[in-house]
C-alpha angles and dihedrals in degrees: 000000000000115000118250109244117209123213110232097180118120095219143333116281105249107145120121115240098041126078133178126210128184112212121191111260118239132201118235091269090057097255113146113243100223114233095008128105147181112228116223117202112197129198099215108195103099094154087068097035091265091292109168122245122203091265091049090054088056090048093052091052093050092045093053092046091051097048091042088058095043108112093202097052119101102177138007122225115199115196148134134253117258132012102275104071143012088194136317095202131251120007103266093199090058091043093050099041102037115015101037109104092010107094096170091054092048090048088059090047090052090054087061093045092050090049090050092055091044091050091055091049091049098049111131090217130065109269120215120193107215099203103205096167142333116007103190137155112336087003088062089049097052088043092055090050087066122090098233133019126200117182140188105235098241088067119109127211135200152103130274104191112112091030093057105033105276143079121245093242097130088094108307096093088047101043106032097063088051093048106037107010134259101285097050090043090053093052094046096048101040103036096037092207111159119236134199130257088249090057090046090052092047090051092053098251096119134056091210144340132215132192114266100188127079120195120183090348096307131102115244130186118255102292094203097066137050106263096176125075096267125169127206127225090277093054094253118145109245096184107149094010120134116270119240139205119358092354090058092048090051090047092052090050091052091047090053091053094053139062133226112257120181097186093103089051092050091048091052092049091049090049091054092047090051092053091050090049089065095062134086104269098218093044089050092050092050091049090051091050092052095045092048092057098091090053093043094048092054093041096049092044094056112023099091095046088047091051092054094048094047090052094053091044088063087078095058130012098009091052090053096042098047092045090053093049093046100042104025123100117274094256096043116045100144130090124243096272096185093051090050093051091047091050093049090048086058088051094244114171125245085222101083137027097334095095094053095042094062098047120114092252089056090054090054092053094048 
């Protein structure tokens, strides 16, 4: 008699902006493993760099719960649609136009966000971040919650918090010190300067990188960054740093001649999935659970305090920062930081004209 199989999913996945695809699993020699799959979870909002809306956050949670329960799934691949962005974090339009100035609403949203990160960290299957493009802000945080990351080398990484009115406490301040050490985490989180996939790999944030640019039918490494082990005049390694001067001009010209091709990235992800396929599933899950503990310990210790602070911040700096990013001109999406600091030094109140006076359009009028 056939066994009765229970459905342990919470609900059906029905939210726009997230899609799930089951792709037949293959062994390292390319043979299809009949009846077994790798589950691909896609953030499907390429027009807004795959930034996640409230409904997409719900969809990601449901998707991870479903594929974690799926008996025929070996590995989970988490990625974004297109070749521009894996994810750039929360949807700034939604933040600016709905959540700004409404701390209680944002507190509820952050409950969903926290649960999304926790759901990734609790997946019973290995989770591979397929980094198809920019992984910035909250996108960086959900990417670091994954177990492995494989990136195409045109991708950029980084945080956006203090530059855009927030603090990167949706995972970055928890995960980065564990992954890259305190000093590099400090620089990444406070300065918010983006870095290349080559730098990310060198720092230990990525399992592997592949070329993402094809020129005249051949893959070439990212021409905008130093991909050799080059040292500057002070003896510092500049591997992965942006090129400058004539080298940058030549790199831009080469980039313009080529086209983005993610086939090498997909092949590398499939190779990793195939290696995982040839392991004991329960032993792999236990190994994941143990190796996730440093991330989980930091995350669980801080996430509720972070949620409360982020909600209250929506009345002051987050409101100003997200408004500037959403409404400012394309080449100027930051507030007037000096004017803000001067106003606060004079003890000006956030309740009043301060918010409007530091916006990009105010800078243009000055």
